[in-house]
C-alpha positions in Angstrom: 21.1 5.7 9.8 19.5 7.9 7.0 18.3 11.4 8.0 14.7 10.5 7.1 14.8 7.4 9.5 16.2 9.6 12.3 13.4 12.2 11.7 10.8 9.4 11.6 12.1 7.9 14.9 12.2 11.4 16.5 8.6 12.0 15.3 7.4 8.7 16.9 9.1 9.6 20.2 7.5 13.0 20.1 4.1 11.5 19.3 4.4 9.0 22.2 5.3 11.8 24.6 2.4 13.8 23.4 0.0 11.0 24.0 1.4 10.3 27.5 1.1 14.0 28.4 -2.5 13.9 27.3 -3.6 11.0 29.4 -3.2 8.1 27.0 -1.7 4.8 28.2 0.7 3.3 25.6 0.1 -0.4 25.1 2.5 -1.1 22.2 4.7 0.8 19.8 5.7 -0.5 16.4 3.6 -3.6 16.9 4.1 -6.1 14.1 2.0 -8.8 12.7 3.7 -10.3 9.6 4.4 -7.4 7.3 1.8 -5.2 8.9 2.7 -2.7 11.6 0.9 -0.4 14.0 2.9 2.7 15.0 1.2 3.2 18.4 -1.6 1.3 20.2 -2.9 3.2 23.2 -5.8 3.3 25.6 -7.8 6.4 26.6 -10.9 6.1 28.7 -12.7 3.0 27.3 -11.2 3.3 23.8 -8.5 1.4 22.1 -6.7 4.0 19.9 -4.6 3.0 17.0 -2.3 5.9 16.0 -0.5 6.3 12.7 2.4 8.7 13.0 3.5 10.8 10.0 6.6 12.9 10.3 7.7 15.2 7.6 10.5 17.8 7.4 8.1 20.2 5.7 4.5 20.4 4.6 5.5 22.1 1.4 4.4 19.2 -0.9 1.8 17.4 1.2 0.6 17.5 4.7 1.8 14.4 6.6 -1.6 12.8 7.0 -2.2 13.2 3.3 0.5 10.5 2.9 -1.9 7.9 4.3 -3.3 6.2 1.2 -6.3 3.9 1.0 -3.9 1.0 0.8 -2.2 2.2 4.0 -5.6 2.6 5.7 -6.5 -1.0 4.7 -3.2 -2.3 6.1 -3.7 -0.4 9.4 -7.2 -1.7 9.7 -6.1 -5.3 9.0 -3.3 -5.0 11.5 -5.7 -3.6 14.1 -8.1 -6.5 13.4 -5.3 -8.9 14.2 -4.3 -6.9 17.3 -7.9 -6.9 18.6 -8.2 -10.6 18.0 -4.9 -11.4 19.6 -5.6 -9.3 22.7 -9.3 -10.1 22.8 -10.3 -6.5 22.8 -14.1 -6.1 22.9 -14.5 -2.3 23.4 -14.6 0.6 21.0 -11.7 1.3 18.6 -10.7 4.4 16.8 -8.0 5.4 14.3 -6.0 8.6 14.9 -3.2 10.3 13.0 -0.5 12.3 14.6 1.4 14.6 12.2 4.8 15.7 13.4 6.8 18.5 11.7 9.9 20.3 12.9 9.1 23.9 13.8 12.2 26.0 14.6 13.9 24.3 17.5 10.8 22.4 18.4 8.1 20.3 16.7 4.6 21.0 15.7 2.2 18.2 16.6 -1.2 17.9 15.1 -3.5 15.2 16.5 -6.4 14.2 14.4 -8.8 12.0 16.3 -11.0 9.6 14.3 -9.0 10.3 11.2 -10.6 7.6 9.2 -13.1 4.8 9.4 -12.4 1.1 8.8 -13.4 0.4 5.2 -16.4 -1.9 4.7 -15.5 -5.0 2.7 
């Protein structure tokens, strides 16, 4: 497996553990609908939380959440719409980003709640 894939997998595991430690209930990881994918779908309180995980080895060139383009946001929102429909979710939904970067022998985790809004069509 390529180093970037291993780093990405480690970042997703770190993000999942972070969410669990902070009272989130994980519903699905790497949920797929056709070519669309949601990294993490979780519940906290009365919210469905769709989490995009961005892992980078360094923030020298761009911060991890800056890698989320408008096209990526549209894909996440479309996948979330399918998820909501499939699981008949009727509550509130928000989109979070968790940025994970190695920091010495550990990892730095930045959780951005309500990172973006669903675009209006």
